[in-house]
C-alpha positions, 0 to 999 in steps of 0.5 A: 564770340569772346568770353573774356572779362579780366581785371589786372591788379599789380601787387608789386611795383617793378620798372617796366621792361619789354620782356614778356614773362607770361603769355596766356592764350585761350578762353577765360570763361567757364568751361574754357582753357588757357595755355601759357608760355612761361619765361625761363626766369620764372621758377613757379606759377601759382593759380590761386593756391595751386602750384602749376606744373611747368613743362617745356615752358608751358602751363595749362589753366582750365575752368570747370562748367561752374567755375568761380569767377575770381582768381589770382595768378602769381609768378615767382622768379628765380631771384625771389621776386613775385608778381601777383595779379587778380583775374576775373573770368566770364560767366556763361549761360547754358542751354536746356536739351531734351532727348527722348526715346532712350532705352529705359535701362540707360535713363532710370536707376538700375535695379539689377544687382549685377548691372549696378556692380558693373556700373560701379566697377567701370566708374572706379576703373575710369577714375583710377586711370584718370588719377594717373593722368592727374600726376601731371605728366610732361606735355605731349600736345602741340595743337588741337584738331576736331576729331571728326572732320565733318558732322553735325553738332547734336549736343553742346557742352554744359547743357542741362539734359532732360532724358525721357523727361528726367533731369540729368547731370549737365552734358560734359562734352560735345556730341558730333553726329556722323554716319556709323564708321566715320573715322575718329581721330586723336585731337592731339599727341598723347598716350592711350591711357584706357580703352573699354566697352562700358555700360553708359560709354559703350566703346571708348578711348581715353588719351593722356595729353600731359599736364593734366589734360585728357580727352575721351571719345565715347560711343565708338563702333570700333577701336583702332588703338591699343592700351599704352600706344603713343598716338599723334594728332590726326591719327585714327583711334576708332570709328563713330558708332552708337554703343552705350547710351546713344540714340544714334551714331555720334561721337561724344568728345570730352576733354578734362583738365584734371577733374574739371570738364572743359568745353572742347569747342573752346579748346580749338580757339587758342589764338587770342592772347588774353594776358601778358605779364611783364615786369 
């Protein structure tokens, strides 16, 4: 299914040439991500008011679960010329998912002060590491794969979760159920930015892929990498487990573009070209 609606309004008039100055591929929808190839004559690319980092002539544009639909992209050329285009992404409808039989301590607000302190410290630690990823390191990824070759999708991105009858935040990733011990592989090249064993996440690995893109692998039974290690696409980083807030063995696979949560399933579909800018 394609999630694409876009309107292109050319703000400046140029004579037509066949040369392509920006090609965006991916899914232009809430929770989607676009990867762009930028011509060497383009000095800067702005998405709305944000100056996008360019690495190896590539850019990333990501859309959060509830991303606004109207945007503008601007290309600034080395000779001072500018092209601006209005861009409209599509809206998505999300499922409601009910999960029962979760241990109460993982659903209800903790009352134990030590546990509250632990949860707070773990959250701060994760955010501190991610702040380094947000500095837009150079691109490391080339392509993307699913971390588990086989397995059943047990939870989809964006669904409103009701745990033991209590409404919770929307699901921020993709859950893949698989037997305990199933190898979990890196979705692309990157650097291990954080490993840990947290109250909610259980054992997990966080990988920085560059340009603000990161992936996290949660509820692992074991971890097979070290902090700061360079990993390649398809390299085993751990194994499926049920640590943390989990009712059974599965992988929670999450993808972030800076602070925006991306649908991992859409990340795997980058073949469609949605916008080509010429001048």
